[in-house]
C-alpha positions as CSV (number, residue, x, y, z in Angstrom):
1,X,-41.4,111.7,-81.0
2,X,-37.8,111.8,-80.0
3,X,-37.3,111.6,-76.3
4,X,-34.1,110.9,-74.2
5,X,-32.8,111.1,-70.8
6,X,-29.8,113.5,-70.7
7,X,-28.7,117.1,-70.5
8,X,-30.0,120.1,-72.4
9,X,-29.3,123.9,-72.5
10,X,-30.7,126.5,-70.3
11,X,-31.1,130.0,-71.7
12,X,-28.8,129.1,-74.6
13,X,-25.9,127.8,-72.4
14,X,-25.0,124.2,-71.5
15,X,-26.3,123.3,-68.1
16,X,-28.4,120.8,-66.3
17,X,-31.9,120.2,-67.5
18,X,-34.9,119.6,-65.2
19,X,-34.6,116.4,-63.2
20,X,-30.8,116.8,-63.1
21,X,-28.9,115.5,-60.2
22,X,-26.4,112.8,-59.4
23,X,-28.0,110.6,-62.0
24,X,-28.5,113.5,-64.5
25,X,-31.9,112.0,-65.4
26,X,-34.4,114.2,-67.2
27,X,-37.1,114.1,-69.8
28,X,-36.2,116.0,-73.0
29,X,-38.1,116.5,-76.2
30,X,-37.2,118.3,-79.4
31,X,-40.4,118.1,-81.3
32,X,-43.4,120.4,-81.0
33,X,-46.4,119.4,-78.8
34,X,-48.3,116.7,-80.7
35,X,-51.8,117.8,-81.4
36,X,-53.2,114.3,-81.2
37,X,-52.9,114.4,-77.4
38,X,-56.0,116.6,-77.2
39,X,-59.6,115.7,-77.5
40,X,-60.3,118.9,-79.4
41,X,-59.2,119.1,-83.1
42,X,-56.1,121.1,-83.7
43,X,-56.6,121.7,-87.4
44,X,-55.7,125.1,-88.8
45,X,-57.9,128.0,-87.9
46,X,-58.2,128.7,-91.6
47,X,-60.1,125.5,-92.2
48,X,-63.9,125.7,-92.2
49,X,-66.2,123.7,-90.1
50,X,-69.9,123.7,-91.1
51,X,-69.2,126.9,-93.1
52,X,-67.5,128.7,-90.2
53,X,-63.8,129.2,-89.6
54,X,-62.5,127.4,-86.5
55,X,-61.8,129.4,-83.5
56,X,-58.1,130.4,-83.2
57,X,-58.3,129.8,-79.4
58,X,-57.5,126.1,-79.8
59,X,-54.2,126.8,-81.6
60,X,-53.4,129.6,-79.2
61,X,-54.0,127.4,-76.1
62,X,-51.9,124.6,-77.5
63,X,-49.0,127.0,-78.1
64,X,-49.2,128.2,-74.5
65,X,-49.2,124.6,-73.2
66,X,-46.3,123.7,-75.5
67,X,-44.3,126.7,-74.2
68,X,-45.1,125.8,-70.5
69,X,-43.8,122.2,-71.1
70,X,-40.6,123.0,-73.0
71,X,-39.6,126.2,-71.4
72,X,-41.2,125.6,-67.9
73,X,-40.9,121.9,-67.2
74,X,-37.9,120.8,-69.4
75,X,-35.7,123.9,-69.0
76,X,-37.0,125.2,-65.6
77,X,-37.1,128.8,-66.7
78,X,-38.4,131.4,-64.2
79,X,-39.0,128.6,-61.6
80,X,-40.0,129.5,-58.1
81,X,-39.9,126.0,-56.6
82,X,-37.1,123.5,-56.2
83,X,-38.4,119.9,-55.9
84,X,-36.1,117.2,-54.7
85,X,-37.0,113.5,-55.4
86,X,-34.8,110.4,-55.6
87,X,-31.4,111.8,-56.6
88,X,-32.9,114.5,-58.9
89,X,-33.8,118.2,-58.5
90,X,-36.5,119.9,-60.6
91,X,-36.9,123.7,-61.0
92,X,-40.7,124.1,-61.2
93,X,-43.5,126.5,-60.7
94,X,-45.9,126.5,-57.8
95,X,-49.0,127.5,-59.7
96,X,-48.6,124.4,-61.9
97,X,-47.7,122.1,-59.0
98,X,-50.9,123.2,-57.3
99,X,-52.7,120.9,-59.7
100,X,-51.5,118.0,-57.5
101,X,-53.2,117.8,-54.0
102,X,-50.2,115.9,-52.7
103,X,-47.7,118.6,-53.8
104,X,-50.1,121.3,-52.5
105,X,-49.8,119.7,-49.1
106,X,-46.0,119.5,-49.3
107,X,-45.8,123.2,-50.4
108,X,-48.1,124.3,-47.6
109,X,-46.3,122.3,-44.8
110,X,-42.7,122.6,-45.8
111,X,-40.8,125.4,-43.9
112,X,-39.2,128.0,-46.1
113,X,-36.0,129.8,-45.3
114,X,-35.4,131.6,-48.6
115,X,-37.2,133.3,-51.4
116,X,-37.4,130.1,-53.5
117,X,-39.7,127.4,-52.2
118,X,-37.9,124.0,-51.6
119,X,-39.8,120.8,-51.2
120,X,-38.7,117.2,-50.7
121,X,-40.8,114.2,-51.9
122,X,-40.1,111.2,-49.7
123,X,-40.3,108.0,-51.7
124,X,-38.1,105.7,-49.6
125,X,-41.2,103.5,-48.7
126,X,-42.8,103.7,-52.2
127,X,-40.7,101.4,-54.4
128,X,-43.3,101.3,-57.1
129,X,-42.9,105.0,-57.8
130,X,-39.9,104.8,-60.1
131,X,-37.6,107.7,-61.1
132,X,-38.9,107.6,-64.7
133,X,-42.5,107.2,-63.7
134,X,-42.4,110.2,-61.4
135,X,-40.8,112.4,-64.1
136,X,-43.5,111.5,-66.6
137,X,-46.3,112.2,-64.0
138,X,-44.6,115.5,-63.0
139,X,-44.4,116.5,-66.7
140,X,-48.1,115.7,-67.1
141,X,-48.9,118.5,-64.7
142,X,-47.6,120.8,-67.4
143,X,-48.8,119.0,-70.5
144,X,-50.3,115.8,-71.8
145,X,-47.3,115.5,-74.2
146,X,-45.7,113.7,-71.3
147,X,-47.9,110.7,-72.2
148,X,-45.8,110.2,-75.3
149,X,-43.2,108.7,-73.0
150,X,-45.6,106.2,-71.5
151,X,-44.7,102.6,-72.4
152,X,-45.9,99.2,-71.1
153,X,-42.6,98.7,-69.4
154,X,-42.8,101.9,-67.3
155,X,-46.6,102.1,-67.0
156,X,-46.8,100.8,-63.5
157,X,-44.3,103.3,-62.2
158,X,-46.2,106.1,-64.0
159,X,-49.5,104.8,-62.5
160,X,-48.0,104.7,-59.0
161,X,-46.7,108.3,-59.4
162,X,-50.0,109.5,-60.7
163,X,-51.9,108.0,-57.8
164,X,-49.5,109.5,-55.4
165,X,-49.6,113.0,-56.9
166,X,-53.4,113.0,-57.5
167,X,-55.4,115.2,-59.8
168,X,-54.5,113.3,-63.0
169,X,-57.2,110.7,-63.5
170,X,-56.9,110.7,-67.3
171,X,-53.2,109.9,-67.1
172,X,-53.8,107.2,-64.5
173,X,-56.4,105.7,-66.9
174,X,-53.9,105.6,-69.8
175,X,-51.2,104.1,-67.5
176,X,-53.6,101.5,-66.2
177,X,-54.5,100.4,-69.7
178,X,-50.8,100.1,-70.6
179,X,-50.3,98.0,-67.4
180,X,-53.2,95.7,-68.3
181,X,-51.8,95.1,-71.8
182,X,-48.4,94.4,-70.3
183,X,-49.7,91.2,-68.6
184,X,-48.4,88.3,-70.7
185,X,-46.8,84.9,-70.5
186,X,-43.4,86.6,-70.5
187,X,-44.3,89.0,-67.7
188,X,-46.7,87.1,-65.5
189,X,-44.1,86.2,-62.9
190,X,-43.3,89.8,-62.5
191,X,-47.0,90.6,-62.1
192,X,-47.3,87.8,-59.5
193,X,-44.5,89.3,-57.5
194,X,-46.4,92.6,-57.6
195,X,-49.7,91.1,-56.6
196,X,-48.0,89.5,-53.6
197,X,-47.3,93.0,-52.3
198,X,-50.9,94.3,-52.3
199,X,-53.8,93.4,-50.0
200,X,-56.7,91.5,-51.4
201,X,-60.2,93.0,-51.5
202,X,-61.3,90.8,-48.7
203,X,-58.7,92.4,-46.4
204,X,-56.5,89.3,-46.2
205,X,-52.8,90.0,-46.6
206,X,-50.3,87.4,-47.9
207,X,-48.3,85.7,-45.2
208,X,-45.1,87.6,-45.9
209,X,-46.7,91.0,-46.3
210,X,-48.6,92.9,-43.6
211,X,-51.9,94.5,-44.4
212,X,-51.4,98.1,-45.6
213,X,-53.1,100.5,-48.0
214,X,-51.8,100.4,-51.5
215,X,-50.5,103.5,-53.3
216,X,-52.4,102.3,-56.3
217,X,-55.8,102.9,-54.7
218,X,-58.7,101.5,-56.7
219,X,-56.2,100.3,-59.4
220,X,-54.7,97.8,-57.0
221,X,-57.8,95.6,-57.1
222,X,-58.3,96.2,-60.8
223,X,-54.8,95.0,-61.6
224,X,-55.4,92.0,-59.2
225,X,-58.5,91.1,-61.1
226,X,-56.7,91.5,-64.4
227,X,-54.0,89.1,-63.3
228,X,-56.7,86.6,-62.1
229,X,-58.5,86.8,-65.5
230,X,-55.2,86.2,-67.3
231,X,-54.5,83.1,-65.1
232,X,-58.0,81.7,-65.3
233,X,-59.1,82.5,-68.9
234,X,-56.3,83.9,-71.1
235,X,-53.4,81.6,-70.1
236,X,-55.2,78.2,-70.4
237,X,-56.4,79.3,-73.9
238,X,-53.0,80.6,-74.8
239,X,-51.4,77.3,-73.8
240,X,-54.1,75.2,-75.4
241,X,-54.8,73.3,-72.1
242,X,-57.9,71.5,-73.4
243,X,-55.8,69.8,-76.1
244,X,-52.9,69.2,-73.7
245,X,-55.1,67.5,-71.1
246,X,-56.5,65.0,-73.6
247,X,-53.3,64.4,-75.6
248,X,-50.5,61.9,-74.7
249,X,-48.1,63.9,-77.0
250,X,-45.3,65.3,-74.8
251,X,-45.3,68.4,-77.0
252,X,-48.9,69.1,-76.2
253,X,-48.3,68.3,-72.5
254,X,-45.8,71.0,-72.3
255,X,-48.6,73.6,-72.1
256,X,-49.9,71.9,-68.9
257,X,-46.4,71.9,-67.5
258,X,-46.0,75.6,-68.1
259,X,-49.3,76.3,-66.4
260,X,-48.3,74.2,-63.4
261,X,-45.0,76.1,-63.1
262,X,-46.8,79.4,-63.1
263,X,-49.5,78.4,-60.7
264,X,-46.8,77.2,-58.4
265,X,-45.8,80.8,-58.0
266,X,-49.3,82.3,-57.4
267,X,-50.1,83.8,-53.9
268,X,-52.4,81.4,-52.1
269,X,-55.6,83.5,-52.0
270,X,-55.3,84.1,-55.8
271,X,-54.4,80.4,-56.3
272,X,-57.5,79.3,-54.5
273,X,-59.7,81.7,-56.3
274,X,-58.3,80.7,-59.7
275,X,-58.5,77.0,-59.2
276,X,-62.1,77.1,-57.8
277,X,-63.3,79.6,-60.5
278,X,-66.0,78.2,-62.8
279,X,-64.2,80.2,-65.6
280,X,-61.1,78.0,-65.1
281,X,-62.0,75.6,-67.9
282,X,-59.2,73.0,-68.3
283,X,-61.3,69.9,-68.5
284,X,-63.4,67.8,-66.2
285,X,-63.6,68.3,-62.4
286,X,-61.2,65.3,-62.1
287,X,-58.8,67.0,-64.4
288,X,-59.0,70.2,-62.4
289,X,-58.5,68.3,-59.2
290,X,-55.4,66.5,-60.6
291,X,-54.0,69.8,-61.8
292,X,-54.5,71.5,-58.4
293,X,-52.9,68.5,-56.6
294,X,-49.9,68.6,-58.9
295,X,-49.6,72.4,-58.5
296,X,-49.7,72.1,-54.7
297,X,-46.8,69.5,-54.8
298,X,-44.8,72.1,-56.7
299,X,-45.8,74.8,-54.3
300,X,-44.4,72.8,-51.4
301,X,-41.0,73.2,-53.0
302,X,-41.3,76.9,-53.4
303,X,-43.8,79.5,-52.4
304,X,-45.5,77.6,-49.6
305,X,-42.3,76.0,-48.2
306,X,-41.7,77.1,-44.6
307,X,-44.9,79.2,-44.6
308,X,-46.2,77.4,-41.5
309,X,-49.3,76.3,-43.3
310,X,-50.3,73.2,-45.3
311,X,-52.2,73.5,-48.6
312,X,-54.6,70.7,-49.6
313,X,-57.2,70.1,-52.3
314,X,-60.4,68.0,-52.1
315,X,-62.9,66.9,-54.7
316,X,-66.4,67.1,-53.3
317,X,-68.7,64.1,-54.0
318,X,-71.8,64.8,-56.0
319,X,-70.2,68.0,-57.5
320,X,-70.0,71.4,-56.1
321,X,-72.6,74.1,-55.5
322,X,-74.8,75.2,-58.3
323,X,-72.6,77.1,-60.8
324,X,-69.5,76.4,-58.6
325,X,-66.7,74.0,-58.6
326,X,-66.4,70.6,-56.9
327,X,-62.7,71.3,-56.3
328,X,-61.9,73.1,-53.1
329,X,-58.5,74.3,-52.0
330,X,-57.8,74.9,-48.3
331,X,-54.9,75.9,-46.2
332,X,-54.5,75.2,-42.5
333,X,-51.7,75.9,-40.0
334,X,-49.4,73.1,-39.2
335,X,-49.5,71.8,-35.7
336,X,-46.4,72.4,-33.7
337,X,-44.6,69.4,-32.4
338,X,-45.1,68.7,-28.7
339,X,-42.1,67.7,-26.7
340,X,-42.5,65.5,-23.7
341,X,-40.0,66.0,-20.9
342,X,-39.3,63.0,-18.7
343,X,-38.9,63.7,-15.0
344,X,-35.3,63.0,-13.8
């Protein structure tokens, strides 16, 4: 499907398309609504199913939805609502926007001084809701064809916008799966930065971020768990850590070095959980202890430097608890230096 950000025509004349503003950003599409976006089959009504001709209602409904998306969302024809977000303006339709609980609230609480409804979506404090992500989620209120614009690179912005607008659980599910698939060796540092901005399930915030609800709702913890699984299970296997730990070959040792560099960037609570996890199989308990000790030394030069706390790792004698690890990571506040003042 061809899709671009740019300008289009309105009623046959050149003009701004929906989402136009100072950045002239909009979602456009020139192909018909793809039928594979629907759970129901969209085969021709002339085809027979079990001896009976298929109902023409499916095709008819798809034509309506396609018309709403192309004429209503993309071109903004017969709009009764003007929505401002980021630097863009959208000419939309209140009956479609009412699918979103968030937009219903804005429409019902925004004062109106003219015949056309005007609403403003404040996103100054929601950096995860990107311009592209919001446009895709907004288009999804009109048609699921908007999902054809979903990519792993923009999925988190789409997920954030979907969680904000509400009423689009299916789209959020698709966006979440795209996010999960986007976690890789090449993108893990980006995901670690993201994890550092959301609270953990035990209510503990990272030192540099105050505790606050996440716009991602239940997906925040799911993504956190996915990143943890990648660190504990996928990454050691990808880097062939078992072989690296036992081999003196520098080429094999590079896998361990890469893992160390990544763990040096992991927020402390996630670092502690990962190192102590029974699923973190990188060798013996002594091997795990040595790895944690080396990682903490690297962390002192970066993420934990100046944090006012000291990270340490200990190896318990006699092994750990049943099914647990003998390696334990702790963090304690550094004691402030006391100054003695001599009497003159």
